[in-house]
N, C-alpha and C positions, 0 to 999 in steps of 0.2 A: 235588257231582256226581262220579261215578265215571268215571275215564278208562279206556279199553280199551288193551290192549297194542298192538293193531293201529294205533290212531290215532298213538301215539308212534312206532311203526316206520315208518309211511307218511310222516310228516312228515320224519323223518330221511332216508329214501330220496329224497324229493323234493328236499330241500336238497342232498343229495349229488349228485344228477343235475344240479341247476342249477349247482353249483360246479365239477363235474368233467365236462366235455362228453364225454370218452371213456367215462365210465360210462353216459351216456345214448345212446351210439353215434351221436351227431350233433353237428355244430357249428352255430353260429348261422348261418354262411354257407350251409351245406347246407340248413338248415331254411328260410331265406328263399328260396333257390333253388327248393326244392320248393313253397313257397307261391306263388311267382311262376308256376311251371309250371302248377299247378292252376288258378290264377285266369285266366291268359292263354289256356290251352288248353281250359278247360271251362266255367267259371262265367260269366265276363264276356261271351264271345260269345253265349251263350244269352240273357243279360239284354239285350244290345244288340239282338238280333233281336226279342225280345219288346217292347222299348220302341218300335222302329220299327213293329211290328204294332199296338200299342196306339195310337200317335200316328196311324197311318193310319186306324184304325177311328174315332178321334175326328174326323179330317178328313172322312171320308165321312158321319158322322152330324151334322155341322154345329156342332161345338163351336167357340166363338169363339176359344179359345186353341190350337186344333189346329195352326195354321200354326207358331206358336212352338215347340210341343211337338215337332212333326215335325223342325224344324231342330235343336233340342237333341238329339233322338234320332240324327239323321244325324251331327252333329258328335261326339257321344259314341261312336257306332259307329266312326267314323273313328279316334278316339283309341284305342279298344279294339283294333281290328285293326292299328293302326300302333304299338301300345305296345312290341312287341319291338324294332322298329327304333329307336324313341326311346330305349329302355333301352340298346341297343347303342351308339348315338351318344354318349350321356352317359358310358358306361363307357370308350369309346375316348378321349373328351376328357379325362377325369380321369386316365387312365393316361398 
């Protein structure tokens, strides 16, 4: 099998970016902070509201597990919307 020059170059660049964070222009901490921001401000609240909506729809249609699903959705939404406070509490305790 013939290897292309691009494949060799891209593997080396990826390895260099992983070993030298300043080459990638990001540190692990800033990457995790960015991921936390995206999850807590965008994705998880939308999922929590959708879960409450789906559980409510199940409750109105007479699904036998709807009451449990609604409670799980409410507890999950509470955790999602309180996640930043929980993270701040843990980080203050560790420091």
